[in-house]
Structure formats: structure tokens, C-alpha cells
LUMZA-871986 format. One record per atom (N, C-alpha, C): x, y, z; chain; atom name; residue number from 1; residue in one letter. Coordinates in Angstrom, 1 decimal, m for minus. Atoms other than C-alpha are relative to their C-alpha. Last residue first. Example, Ala and Ser with C-alpha at 12.3 -4.5 7.8 and 13.67 -1.06 7.14 Angstrom:
BEGIN
+--------+--------+--------+------+-------+------+-------+
!     xx !     yy !     zz ! bafi ! tornu ! pati ! marza !
+--------+--------+--------+------+-------+------+-------+
!   m0.9 !   m1.1 !    0.0 !    A !     N !    2 !     S !
!   13.7 !   m1.1 !    7.1 !    A !    CA !    2 !     S !
!   m0.8 !    1.1 !    0.8 !    A !     C !    2 !     S !
!    0.9 !   m1.2 !    0.0 !    A !     N !    1 !     A !
!   12.3 !   m4.5 !    7.8 !    A !    CA !    1 !     A !
!    0.9 !    1.2 !    0.0 !    A !     C !    1 !     A !
+--------+--------+--------+------+-------+------+-------+
//
This chain:
BEGIN
+--------+--------+--------+------+-------+------+-------+
!     xx !     yy !     zz ! bafi ! tornu ! pati ! marza !
+--------+--------+--------+------+-------+------+-------+
!   m0.4 !   m0.5 !   m1.3 !    A !     N !   74 !     X !
!   11.6 !   13.6 !   m3.2 !    A !    CA !   74 !     X !
!   m0.8 !   m0.5 !    1.1 !    A !     C !   74 !     X !
!    1.0 !    0.1 !   m1.0 !    A !     N !   73 !     X !
!   11.4 !   11.9 !   m6.6 !    A !    CA !   73 !     X !
!    0.5 !    0.4 !    1.4 !    A !     C !   73 !     X !
!   m0.5 !   m0.2 !   m1.3 !    A !     N !   72 !     X !
!   13.6 !   12.8 !   m9.5 !    A !    CA !   72 !     X !
!   m1.1 !    0.1 !    1.0 !    A !     C !   72 !     X !
!    0.4 !   m1.2 !   m0.6 !    A !     N !   71 !     X !
!   12.3 !   11.3 !  m12.6 !    A !    CA !   71 !     X !
!    0.5 !    0.1 !    1.4 !    A !     C !   71 !     X !
!   m0.4 !   m0.2 !   m1.4 !    A !     N !   70 !     X !
!   13.6 !    8.5 !  m14.7 !    A !    CA !   70 !     X !
!   m0.3 !    1.5 !    0.3 !    A !     C !   70 !     X !
!   m1.2 !   m0.9 !    0.0 !    A !     N !   69 !     X !
!   11.5 !    8.0 !  m17.8 !    A !    CA !   69 !     X !
!    0.4 !    0.2 !    1.5 !    A !     C !   69 !     X !
!    0.4 !   m1.4 !   m0.2 !    A !     N !   68 !     X !
!    9.1 !    5.0 !  m17.3 !    A !    CA !   68 !     X !
!    1.3 !    0.9 !    0.0 !    A !     C !   68 !     X !
!   m0.2 !   m0.3 !   m1.4 !    A !     N !   67 !     X !
!   10.3 !    1.7 !  m18.8 !    A !    CA !   67 !     X !
!   m0.3 !    1.5 !    0.2 !    A !     C !   67 !     X !
!    0.3 !   m1.4 !   m0.4 !    A !     N !   66 !     X !
!    9.2 !    0.1 !  m22.1 !    A !    CA !   66 !     X !
!    0.3 !    0.2 !    1.5 !    A !     C !   66 !     X !
!   m1.2 !   m0.4 !   m0.7 !    A !     N !   65 !     X !
!   10.8 !   m3.3 !  m23.0 !    A !    CA !   65 !     X !
!   m0.1 !    1.5 !    0.5 !    A !     C !   65 !     X !
!   m0.3 !    0.7 !   m1.2 !    A !     N !   64 !     X !
!    7.6 !   m5.0 !  m23.9 !    A !    CA !   64 !     X !
!    1.1 !    0.5 !    0.8 !    A !     C !   64 !     X !
!   m0.7 !   m1.1 !   m0.9 !    A !     N !   63 !     X !
!    6.6 !   m2.4 !  m26.5 !    A !    CA !   63 !     X !
!    0.3 !   m0.6 !    1.4 !    A !     C !   63 !     X !
!   m1.4 !   m0.3 !    0.4 !    A !     N !   62 !     X !
!    5.7 !   m4.8 !  m29.4 !    A !    CA !   62 !     X !
!    0.7 !    1.1 !    0.8 !    A !     C !   62 !     X !
!    0.1 !   m1.0 !    1.0 !    A !     N !   61 !     X !
!    1.9 !   m4.8 !  m29.0 !    A !    CA !   61 !     X !
!    1.4 !    0.5 !   m0.4 !    A !     C !   61 !     X !
!    0.8 !    0.4 !    1.2 !    A !     N !   60 !     X !
!    1.8 !   m8.1 !  m27.3 !    A !    CA !   60 !     X !
!   m0.1 !    1.0 !   m1.0 !    A !     C !   60 !     X !
!   m0.8 !    1.0 !    0.8 !    A !     N !   59 !     X !
!    4.8 !   m7.2 !  m25.1 !    A !    CA !   59 !     X !
!   m0.9 !   m0.4 !   m1.2 !    A !     C !   59 !     X !
!   m0.9 !   m0.7 !    0.9 !    A !     N !   58 !     X !
!    2.8 !   m4.1 !  m23.9 !    A !    CA !   58 !     X !
!    0.8 !   m0.9 !   m0.9 !    A !     C !   58 !     X !
!    0.8 !   m0.6 !    1.1 !    A !     N !   57 !     X !
!    0.0 !   m6.4 !  m22.7 !    A !    CA !   57 !     X !
!    1.0 !    0.8 !   m0.9 !    A !     C !   57 !     X !
!    0.5 !    1.0 !    0.9 !    A !     N !   56 !     X !
!    2.4 !   m8.6 !  m20.8 !    A !    CA !   56 !     X !
!   m0.8 !    0.6 !   m1.1 !    A !     C !   56 !     X !
!   m1.1 !    0.4 !    0.9 !    A !     N !   55 !     X !
!    4.1 !   m5.6 !  m19.3 !    A !    CA !   55 !     X !
!   m0.4 !   m1.1 !   m1.0 !    A !     C !   55 !     X !
!   m0.2 !   m1.1 !    0.9 !    A !     N !   54 !     X !
!    0.8 !   m4.4 !  m17.9 !    A !    CA !   54 !     X !
!    1.1 !   m0.2 !   m1.0 !    A !     C !   54 !     X !
!    1.1 !    0.0 !    0.9 !    A !     N !   53 !     X !
!    0.0 !   m7.8 !  m16.5 !    A !    CA !   53 !     X !
!    0.2 !    1.1 !   m1.0 !    A !     C !   53 !     X !
!   m0.1 !    1.1 !    0.9 !    A !     N !   52 !     X !
!    3.4 !   m8.1 !  m14.9 !    A !    CA !   52 !     X !
!   m1.1 !   m0.1 !   m1.1 !    A !     C !   52 !     X !
!   m1.0 !   m0.3 !    1.0 !    A !     N !   51 !     X !
!    3.1 !   m4.6 !  m13.6 !    A !    CA !   51 !     X !
!    0.3 !   m1.2 !   m0.9 !    A !     C !   51 !     X !
!    0.6 !   m1.1 !    1.0 !    A !     N !   50 !     X !
!   m0.2 !   m5.4 !  m11.9 !    A !    CA !   50 !     X !
!    1.0 !    0.3 !   m1.1 !    A !     C !   50 !     X !
!    0.9 !    0.6 !    1.0 !    A !     N !   49 !     X !
!    1.2 !   m8.7 !  m10.4 !    A !    CA !   49 !     X !
!   m0.6 !    1.0 !   m1.0 !    A !     C !   49 !     X !
!    1.2 !    0.3 !   m0.6 !    A !     N !   48 !     X !
!    4.2 !   m6.9 !   m8.8 !    A !    CA !   48 !     X !
!   m1.0 !   m0.6 !   m1.0 !    A !     C !   48 !     X !
!    1.1 !   m0.8 !    0.5 !    A !     N !   47 !     X !
!    7.6 !   m7.1 !  m10.4 !    A !    CA !   47 !     X !
!   m1.3 !   m0.5 !    0.7 !    A !     C !   47 !     X !
!    0.1 !   m0.4 !    1.4 !    A !     N !   46 !     X !
!    9.1 !   m6.5 !   m7.9 !    A !    CA !   46 !     X !
!    0.3 !   m1.2 !   m0.9 !    A !     C !   46 !     X !
!   m1.3 !    0.0 !    0.7 !    A !     N !   45 !     X !
!    8.4 !   m7.8 !   m4.5 !    A !    CA !   45 !     X !
!   m0.2 !    0.3 !   m1.4 !    A !     C !   45 !     X !
!   m0.6 !    1.3 !    0.3 !    A !     N !   44 !     X !
!    5.1 !   m6.8 !   m2.9 !    A !    CA !   44 !     X !
!    1.3 !    0.1 !   m0.8 !    A !     C !   44 !     X !
!   m0.9 !    0.4 !   m1.1 !    A !     N !   43 !     X !
!    4.2 !   m3.5 !   m1.2 !    A !    CA !   43 !     X !
!    0.6 !   m1.4 !   m0.3 !    A !     C !   43 !     X !
!    0.4 !    1.4 !   m0.5 !    A !     N !   42 !     X !
!    1.3 !   m3.1 !   m3.5 !    A !    CA !   42 !     X !
!    0.8 !   m0.4 !    1.2 !    A !     C !   42 !     X !
!    1.5 !    0.0 !   m0.1 !    A !     N !   41 !     X !
!    1.6 !    0.7 !   m4.2 !    A !    CA !   41 !     X !
!   m0.4 !   m1.3 !    0.7 !    A !     C !   41 !     X !
!    0.5 !   m0.9 !   m1.0 !    A !     N !   40 !     X !
!    5.3 !    1.3 !   m3.5 !    A !    CA !   40 !     X !
!   m1.5 !    0.0 !    0.2 !    A !     C !   40 !     X !
!    1.0 !   m0.8 !    0.6 !    A !     N !   39 !     X !
!    6.3 !   m1.9 !   m5.3 !    A !    CA !   39 !     X !
!   m0.5 !    1.0 !    1.0 !    A !     C !   39 !     X !
!    1.4 !    0.3 !   m0.4 !    A !     N !   38 !     X !
!    9.4 !   m3.3 !   m3.7 !    A !    CA !   38 !     X !
!   m0.9 !    1.0 !   m0.7 !    A !     C !   38 !     X !
!    0.4 !    1.2 !    0.6 !    A !     N !   37 !     X !
!   13.0 !   m3.6 !   m4.8 !    A !    CA !   37 !     X !
!   m1.4 !   m0.4 !    0.3 !    A !     C !   37 !     X !
!   m0.9 !    1.0 !   m0.5 !    A !     N !   36 !     X !
!   14.6 !   m0.2 !   m4.3 !    A !    CA !   36 !     X !
!   m0.5 !   m1.3 !   m0.6 !    A !     C !   36 !     X !
!   m1.0 !   m0.9 !   m0.7 !    A !     N !   35 !     X !
!   11.7 !    2.2 !   m5.1 !    A !    CA !   35 !     X !
!    0.8 !   m1.0 !    0.8 !    A !     C !   35 !     X !
!   m0.6 !    0.3 !   m1.3 !    A !     N !   34 !     X !
!    9.9 !    0.1 !   m7.6 !    A !    CA !   34 !     X !
!    0.9 !    1.1 !    0.5 !    A !     C !   34 !     X !
!   m1.4 !    0.1 !    0.2 !    A !     N !   33 !     X !
!    7.6 !    1.4 !  m10.4 !    A !    CA !   33 !     X !
!    0.7 !   m0.1 !    1.3 !    A !     C !   33 !     X !
!   m0.5 !    1.1 !   m0.8 !    A !     N !   32 !     X !
!    4.0 !    0.8 !   m9.5 !    A !    CA !   32 !     X !
!    1.5 !   m0.2 !   m0.1 !    A !     C !   32 !     X !
!    0.5 !   m0.1 !   m1.4 !    A !     N !   31 !     X !
!    2.7 !    4.2 !  m10.6 !    A !    CA !   31 !     X !
!    0.6 !   m1.1 !    0.9 !    A !     C !   31 !     X !
!   m0.6 !   m1.2 !   m0.6 !    A !     N !   30 !     X !
!    4.9 !    4.2 !  m13.8 !    A !    CA !   30 !     X !
!   m0.5 !    0.1 !    1.5 !    A !     C !   30 !     X !
!   m1.4 !    0.3 !   m0.2 !    A !     N !   29 !     X !
!    3.9 !    0.6 !  m14.7 !    A !    CA !   29 !     X !
!    0.7 !    1.2 !    0.8 !    A !     C !   29 !     X !
!   m0.1 !    1.0 !   m1.1 !    A !     N !   28 !     X !
!    0.2 !    1.3 !  m14.2 !    A !    CA !   28 !     X !
!    1.5 !   m0.2 !    0.4 !    A !     C !   28 !     X !
!    0.3 !   m0.7 !   m1.3 !    A !     N !   27 !     X !
!    0.5 !    4.5 !  m16.3 !    A !    CA !   27 !     X !
!    0.1 !   m1.0 !    1.2 !    A !     C !   27 !     X !
!   m1.1 !   m0.8 !   m0.4 !    A !     N !   26 !     X !
!    2.3 !    2.6 !  m19.1 !    A !    CA !   26 !     X !
!   m0.2 !    0.7 !    1.4 !    A !     C !   26 !     X !
!   m1.1 !    0.9 !   m0.5 !    A !     N !   25 !     X !
!   m0.4 !    0.0 !  m19.1 !    A !    CA !   25 !     X !
!    1.2 !    0.8 !    0.4 !    A !     C !   25 !     X !
!    0.4 !    0.6 !   m1.3 !    A !     N !   24 !     X !
!   m3.1 !    2.7 !  m19.3 !    A !    CA !   24 !     X !
!    1.1 !   m0.9 !    0.6 !    A !     C !   24 !     X !
!   m0.2 !   m1.0 !   m1.0 !    A !     N !   23 !     X !
!   m1.3 !    4.5 !  m22.1 !    A !    CA !   23 !     X !
!   m0.4 !   m0.5 !    1.4 !    A !     C !   23 !     X !
!   m1.4 !   m0.2 !   m0.2 !    A !     N !   22 !     X !
!   m1.0 !    1.3 !  m24.1 !    A !    CA !   22 !     X !
!    0.2 !    1.1 !    1.0 !    A !     C !   22 !     X !
!   m0.5 !    1.1 !   m0.7 !    A !     N !   21 !     X !
!   m4.7 !    0.5 !  m23.6 !    A !    CA !   21 !     X !
!    1.5 !    0.1 !    0.3 !    A !     C !   21 !     X !
!    0.4 !   m0.1 !   m1.4 !    A !     N !   20 !     X !
!   m5.7 !    3.9 !  m24.7 !    A !    CA !   20 !     X !
!    0.5 !   m1.1 !    0.9 !    A !     C !   20 !     X !
!   m0.8 !   m1.1 !   m0.5 !    A !     N !   19 !     X !
!   m3.6 !    3.6 !  m27.9 !    A !    CA !   19 !     X !
!   m0.4 !    0.2 !    1.5 !    A !     C !   19 !     X !
!   m1.4 !    0.4 !   m0.2 !    A !     N !   18 !     X !
!   m5.1 !    0.2 !  m28.6 !    A !    CA !   18 !     X !
!    0.8 !    1.0 !    0.7 !    A !     C !   18 !     X !
!    0.0 !    0.8 !   m1.2 !    A !     N !   17 !     X !
!   m8.6 !    1.6 !  m28.1 !    A !    CA !   17 !     X !
!    1.4 !   m0.6 !    0.3 !    A !     C !   17 !     X !
!    0.2 !   m0.8 !   m1.2 !    A !     N !   16 !     X !
!   m7.9 !    4.4 !  m30.5 !    A !    CA !   16 !     X !
!    0.0 !   m0.8 !    1.2 !    A !     C !   16 !     X !
!   m1.2 !   m0.7 !   m0.3 !    A !     N !   15 !     X !
!   m6.5 !    2.0 !  m33.1 !    A !    CA !   15 !     X !
!   m0.1 !    0.9 !    1.2 !    A !     C !   15 !     X !
!   m1.0 !    0.9 !   m0.6 !    A !     N !   14 !     X !
!   m9.5 !   m0.3 !  m32.8 !    A !    CA !   14 !     X !
!    1.4 !    0.7 !    0.3 !    A !     C !   14 !     X !
!   m0.6 !    0.9 !    1.1 !    A !     N !   13 !     X !
!  m11.8 !    2.6 !  m33.4 !    A !    CA !   13 !     X !
!    1.0 !   m0.9 !    0.7 !    A !     C !   13 !     X !
!   m1.4 !   m0.3 !    0.4 !    A !     N !   12 !     X !
!  m13.6 !    3.9 !  m30.3 !    A !    CA !   12 !     X !
!    0.4 !   m0.9 !   m1.1 !    A !     C !   12 !     X !
!    0.0 !   m0.7 !    1.3 !    A !     N !   11 !     X !
!  m17.4 !    4.0 !  m29.9 !    A !    CA !   11 !     X !
!    1.4 !    0.3 !   m0.5 !    A !     C !   11 !     X !
!    0.1 !   m1.4 !   m0.2 !    A !     N !   10 !     X !
!  m17.2 !    3.2 !  m26.1 !    A !    CA !   10 !     X !
!    0.1 !    0.8 !   m1.4 !    A !     C !   10 !     X !
!    0.3 !   m0.5 !   m1.4 !    A !     N !    9 !     X !
!  m16.3 !   m0.4 !  m26.9 !    A !    CA !    9 !     X !
!    0.1 !    1.5 !   m0.1 !    A !     C !    9 !     X !
!   m1.2 !   m0.7 !   m0.4 !    A !     N !    8 !     X !
!  m16.6 !   m1.2 !  m30.7 !    A !    CA !    8 !     X !
!   m0.3 !    0.6 !    1.4 !    A !     C !    8 !     X !
!    0.1 !   m1.4 !   m0.4 !    A !     N !    7 !     X !
!  m19.2 !   m3.8 !  m31.2 !    A !    CA !    7 !     X !
!    1.2 !    0.6 !    0.4 !    A !     C !    7 !     X !
!   m0.2 !   m0.1 !   m1.5 !    A !     N !    6 !     X !
!  m18.1 !   m7.0 !  m33.0 !    A !    CA !    6 !     X !
!   m0.2 !    1.5 !    0.3 !    A !     C !    6 !     X !
!   m1.3 !   m0.6 !   m0.4 !    A !     N !    5 !     X !
!  m19.5 !   m7.2 !  m36.5 !    A !    CA !    5 !     X !
!    0.0 !    0.2 !    1.5 !    A !     C !    5 !     X !
!    0.2 !   m1.4 !   m0.4 !    A !     N !    4 !     X !
!  m22.3 !   m9.7 !  m36.9 !    A !    CA !    4 !     X !
!    1.4 !    0.6 !    0.3 !    A !     C !    4 !     X !
!   m1.0 !   m0.4 !   m0.9 !    A !     N !    3 !     X !
!  m22.1 !  m12.9 !  m38.9 !    A !    CA !    3 !     X !
!   m0.1 !    1.5 !    0.3 !    A !     C !    3 !     X !
!   m0.3 !   m1.4 !    0.1 !    A !     N !    2 !     X !
!  m25.2 !  m14.3 !  m40.5 !    A !    CA !    2 !     X !
!    1.1 !    0.3 !    1.1 !    A !     C !    2 !     X !
!   m0.3 !   m0.5 !   m1.4 !    A !     N !    1 !     X !
!  m25.4 !  m18.0 !  m41.1 !    A !    CA !    1 !     X !
!    0.4 !    1.5 !   m0.2 !    A !     C !    1 !     X !
+--------+--------+--------+------+-------+------+-------+
//
């Protein structure tokens, strides 16, 4: 039986793909970060489904407690 190597998406190494996924998850969390107790994008209660998925991924790579830096929003 011949085993084939799994193709690398977009020609990225596993480490590069992991880093992109981490950045994407952090971006989702930052964009959906609550203003009071609701997601400003989805309008649903915190945590919204997208942030739950993003935090789920970050937890698998050991960064489950990440939170966006506090920024002043006007």
C-alpha cells in the first residue's frame, strides 16, 4: 500500500498555516469583541458563535486565554 503525503494548502508549511490560522482567529475575536454584553457584528449575546469557534481553535494551540488589547473606541 502506498501512502501519499498530504498536500500543503496554498504551498504553506504547517508552521506558516498554523500562524495564519492563529492570526485569523485573533482577528475574528477582535472584530466581534463585545461592547457591553453583545457582539457588535452578530448582535447576539456574548460569546457569539464565531468567537466560540475562534477561541476553540486558539485553545487547541495553547492560546485559549487570548484577549484583544484594550483600545479606545469612539
